[in-house]
C-alpha positions, -999 to 999 in steps of 0.1 A, spaced: 601 -6 -358 614 -21 -390 641 -1 -393 673 -3 -367 674 34 -349 685 50 -316 671 82 -305 696 110 -290 676 135 -277 690 169 -266 676 182 -234 688 218 -229 699 231 -262 666 261 -260 671 269 -230 682 304 -234 648 309 -255 625 305 -219 650 316 -188 623 317 -167 615 281 -162 650 271 -172 665 287 -145 662 260 -119 657 234 -145 668 224 -184 646 233 -211 633 189 -213 617 191 -179 597 220 -178 565 213 -168 532 212 -193 503 205 -195 493 200 -163 514 167 -155 537 164 -186 576 177 -191 584 188 -223 611 157 -230 575 135 -227 565 142 -260 602 136 -279 604 105 -257 572 91 -260 569 98 -297 606 77 -300 587 50 -279 558 45 -297 581 39 -328 602 16 -315 630 30 -305 643 14 -273 674 27 -268 677 67 -264 710 87 -256 699 121 -233 724 147 -239 727 168 -206 745 199 -201 736 218 -168 705 218 -145 697 182 -149 687 170 -116 652 171 -123 654 152 -153 673 127 -134 641 125 -108 612 126 -140 632 98 -161 642 75 -130 647 44 -146 627 48 -179 601 20 -167 575 46 -169 585 46 -206 592 11 -210 630 20 -215 638 2 -180 660 -19 -198 689 -43 -191 705 -34 -228 697 -1 -237 667 21 -222 674 54 -212 711 62 -214 718 95 -200 752 110 -218 770 137 -193 779 169 -206 820 161 -203 834 132 -230 869 113 -230 876 142 -260 875 169 -241 871 183 -208 855 218 -217 819 222 -216 804 221 -251 788 253 -265 768 243 -297 749 214 -311 779 203 -328 803 201 -302 776 185 -281 777 157 -307 811 152 -307 811 144 -269 789 120 -277 805 100 -305 818 68 -280 780 69 -273 772 66 -310 803 43 -319 793 16 -291 756 14 -309 747 -9 -336 717 7 -354 717 21 -386 697 46 -379 702 82 -355 669 104 -350 677 136 -331 654 159 -315 652 190 -292 629 194 -267 612 227 -278 581 210 -296 551 197 -284 538 176 -312 526 137 -318 553 122 -349 558 90 -360 594 90 -363 589 56 -378 573 70 -408 598 101 -411 631 71 -413 610 56 -438 605 82 -457 646 87 -452 652 52 -467 628 53 -491 648 89 -504 681 76 -501 688 107 -482 717 116 -463 703 144 -440 659 138 -433 649 175 -414 615 175 -405 596 208 -406 561 225 -407 545 253 -421 546 283 -400 534 322 -401 548 331 -370 583 328 -352 598 336 -322 628 319 -319 662 340 -322 677 306 -339 657 290 -367 660 274 -399 637 279 -433 637 250 -458 623 251 -492 623 214 -509 614 205 -548 588 185 -559 610 154 -549 612 169 -512 651 176 -519 662 207 -497 672 233 -526 676 262 -504 685 263 -462 685 300 -448 696 304 -411 677 339 -397 660 347 -424 638 382 -430 609 370 -443 569 372 -440 542 347 -448 545 310 -447 576 297 -434 588 261 -438 602 262 -405 631 232 -394 613 220 -363 646 202 -348 640 164 -360 663 153 -379 673 119 -394 706 101 -408 724 73 -411 745 64 -376 778 61 -394 771 90 -417 768 110 -386 800 98 -370 820 102 -405 808 144 -404 813 145 -367 851 135 -375 853 157 -408 840 188 -385 861 182 -358 891 179 -387 882 213 -398 876 229 -368 842 233 -373 815 246 -345 780 252 -357 759 222 -374 734 245 -389 762 266 -402 793 247 -413 770 214 -422 739 222 -433 739 256 -451 772 251 -465 764 214 -481 726 217 -492 738 215 -527 767 186 -524 744 163 -498 713 149 -501 693 166 -478 655 164 -477 628 176 -462 596 158 -442 563 177 -441 551 174 -408 513 183 -411 495 181 -377 497 199 -347 529 214 -340 541 240 -313 569 255 -305 582 269 -270 605 300 -276 594 323 -253 574 326 -218 543 339 -242 548 310 -265 543 285 -234 514 304 -224 497 302 -256 502 265 -263 493 257 -227 459 274 -230 455 254 -267 455 224 -248 418 235 -239 405 228 -274 393 197 -279 410 189 -311 445 198 -302 442 176 -268 422 149 -290 460 151 -316 485 153 -290 469 125 -263 444 105 -286 462 80 -314 486 70 -293 495 74 -253 522 105 -241 540 85 -212 552 107 -182 561 97 -144 533 85 -129 523 95 -92 500 81 -70 476 114 -62 444 117 -46 414 130 -66 408 169 -67 383 181 -39 356 211 -53 343 221 -20 311 248 -13 316 277 -34 339 262 -62 332 269 -99 356 254 -126 348 265 -169 367 256 -192 399 242 -175 420 213 -170 424 203 -130 450 176 -122 450 154 -91 452 165 -62 441 197 -63 416 215 -39 396 244 -54 373 270 -32 373 296 -56 367 298 -94 392 290 -122 383 295 -157 404 292 -188 435 279 -169 459 246 -163 465 235 -131 492 218 -120 493 188 -89 479 198 -53 473 231 -63 454 249 -32 429 277 -48 414 294 -18 380 309 -8 367 340 -33 397 335 -58 393 340 -94 417 326 -115 415 333 -153 440 327 -182 466 315 -165 491 282 -154 492 271 -118 523 250 -113 525 224 -85 516 227 -53 515 264 -53 487 281 -31 466 306 -40 452 326 -9 415 340 -6 405 367 -27 432 367 -50 429 379 -87 446 364 -112 446 369 -151 472 356 -177 498 349 -149 520 317 -146 534 305 -115 560 281 -111 564 255 -85 558 259 -49 545 295 -53 522 311 -26 498 343 -36 488 357 -4 454 368 4 435 398 -16 466 402 -39 454 407 -74 478 403 -106 479 402 -140 494 402 -174 485 397 -210 488 372 -234 518 385 -252 538 396 -217 523 372 -187 533 380 -155 555 353 -143 561 339 -104 592 323 -101 596 288 -82 589 288 -43 581 329 -45 560 342 -19 539 372 -30 
C-alpha cells in the first residue's frame, strides 16, 4: 500500500447480535464456511491491502481468538515490528471495562499514540466481504475527508443498531440516521471506516473532555454538517451476521458458485492452517451441493449443507440445509433439517431435529441430544 495505514479490529462489539455462537467465544472467532473464523475476512482484507500492523480490541471470551491467531504467521503478520497486537480490555487510563465503541477507542489511545502511520482503518467482525481497503484509503485521501464510512445498499436490516447514510453527488454524507424506520433500499453503514490517525486521537481526546460515550450519536450524527464525512459505496457481495438466521442464510449462500468466486477468487482469505486428513466417503454415502471440510467421515446423506473439520455422519442419517461444526458426531438414522450445531455436539441414533430458515434449530457446544 502506498499509503501508510494501521488497522484496528473490534473483535466483540457485535456479540449480542449472535448470543448463541458468542456465548463461549467472541464474535471474531465465530466459525464460518467450514474452516474460517469471522475475523479472517476483516484481517485478510487489511493484509491483502498491505497493512502490516493490526490492533485487535478485545473484551471477554477471547481465549479461542488467541488460539486462532497465534503468532499471526498464517496472515504473514508474525513480525518483529508491528504484526498482530492484541489490545486488552483494560487500559492505563481506566480500570473499568468499556461498554461502547467510543470507550473502547479511548482505551487504545496509547496504542494509537505509539504508531507512526498516517491513517487508521477501523473494522468490526460482523461483515463477510472481500474489500479493497487500499482503494477506500485512496478515496479518503482524494476527497480530503475527515472520516470515510463504507456503506452497502441493502433492503433488509436485522441488526438492533444500525446507521444509514445519505451522500450527495460528490459522496459527502449529508444525512446520517441511527435506527431509522424506513423501507426500501437503504445505504447501510457496514462498520468499516477510515480517518487519519491524528484526527482520531484528537477526536477521542475531545470526546473525553466533553463526557461523550457514543461514537455514532455524539461524534458522527451530531457533526455530520461540520465534519467532512464521506461515504464509500461497496458494490460487491456483503453479508452482515446480525442473528442466527443471518448466519444460517449466509453460510448456505457459500454453496452458490458466484458467491464463492467473489469471496475467495481474486485474493486469498487467510486462516489458521491445520494439517487434517482428507474426508472419507464410505459405502452408502451421498453428498450433494455441500461444503465438506477435511477429516470428515460420511456414511449417510448430506445435502445443501456445510460440514466443518472432523464431522462424523452415521449410516442412514440425512442432513439437509444445516451447518455442522467441528468434531461433531451425528449418529445413525438421524434426520437434521435447518440445524446448526456448535463444536463437539453429539446427536444420538434415531433423532429427528428440524428448524426453519427464519429460526434454525441450534445445538450448543458439546451438547449431546
